Structure formats: C-alpha cells, structure tokens
C-alpha positions as CSV (number, residue, x, y, z in Angstrom):
1,X,20.7,-16.5,3.6
2,X,20.5,-12.8,3.0
3,X,21.7,-10.3,5.6
4,X,19.2,-8.2,7.5
5,X,20.5,-5.0,5.9
6,X,19.9,-6.4,2.4
7,X,16.4,-7.6,3.3
8,X,15.6,-4.2,4.8
9,X,16.8,-2.4,1.7
10,X,14.8,-4.6,-0.6
11,X,11.7,-4.1,1.5
12,X,12.2,-0.3,1.4
13,X,12.5,-0.4,-2.4
14,X,9.4,-2.6,-2.7
15,X,7.4,-0.4,-0.4
16,X,8.4,2.8,-2.3
17,X,7.3,1.2,-5.7
18,X,4.0,0.3,-4.2
19,X,3.4,3.7,-2.7
20,X,4.2,5.4,-6.0
21,X,1.3,3.6,-7.6
22,X,-2.2,5.2,-7.7
23,X,-5.0,3.3,-5.8
24,X,-6.4,2.2,-9.2
25,X,-3.0,0.8,-10.2
26,X,-2.7,-1.0,-6.9
27,X,-6.0,-2.7,-7.4
28,X,-5.1,-3.6,-10.9
29,X,-1.8,-5.1,-9.6
30,X,-3.7,-7.2,-7.0
31,X,-6.1,-8.4,-9.7
32,X,-3.4,-9.2,-12.1
33,X,-1.7,-11.4,-9.5
34,X,-5.0,-13.0,-8.5
35,X,-4.6,-12.1,-4.9
36,X,-7.6,-11.7,-2.6
37,X,-5.8,-9.3,-0.2
38,X,-9.1,-8.3,1.6
39,X,-7.5,-6.0,4.1
40,X,-5.3,-4.3,1.5
41,X,-8.3,-3.8,-0.8
42,X,-10.3,-2.3,2.1
43,X,-7.5,0.2,2.8
44,X,-7.4,1.2,-0.9
45,X,-11.2,1.5,-1.0
46,X,-11.1,3.9,1.9
47,X,-8.5,6.1,0.0
48,X,-10.7,6.1,-3.1
49,X,-13.8,7.3,-1.1
50,X,-12.4,10.8,-0.8
51,X,-14.9,13.4,-2.0
52,X,-12.5,15.0,-4.4
53,X,-10.5,11.9,-5.2
54,X,-7.6,12.6,-2.9
55,X,-6.6,10.2,-0.2
56,X,-8.1,10.7,3.2
57,X,-5.5,11.7,5.8
58,X,-4.3,9.0,8.1
59,X,-5.2,9.3,11.8
60,X,-2.3,9.9,14.1
61,X,-2.0,7.2,16.6
62,X,-0.7,7.9,20.1
63,X,2.7,6.5,20.9
64,X,2.8,4.4,24.1
C-alpha cells in the first residue's frame, strides 16, 4: 500500500496536469476515455460560457 504522502503527491501532479488543459482539451479527454462525468462537464460548460471566452471567476465561499 502506498503511503499517504505519495498518494497526495500523485494527486497534486494529476490535478496540475488537468488544470493546465484548456476547457476544450478537458472535454476531449473525457470523450476519449468514454466518461459521462456529468458534473465535471457542467463545470466546464460554465467556464466556456464566458462572453469573451475567459473562465468566469469562482465565487468565494465563506469559511465556517
């Protein structure tokens, strides 16, 4: 079994690679793997809806 530190490091690398992709590339990746990923596709569609093509800013959530 992998140590927690190793798993965390792998997840950070994986997330960084995903974030580096454009929304179109992310959709293409999901299609290539044949994943439905409805929630993820909805998030990507929201970013694509920006009037000038830039991602819409995230809302700041209050910390409890």
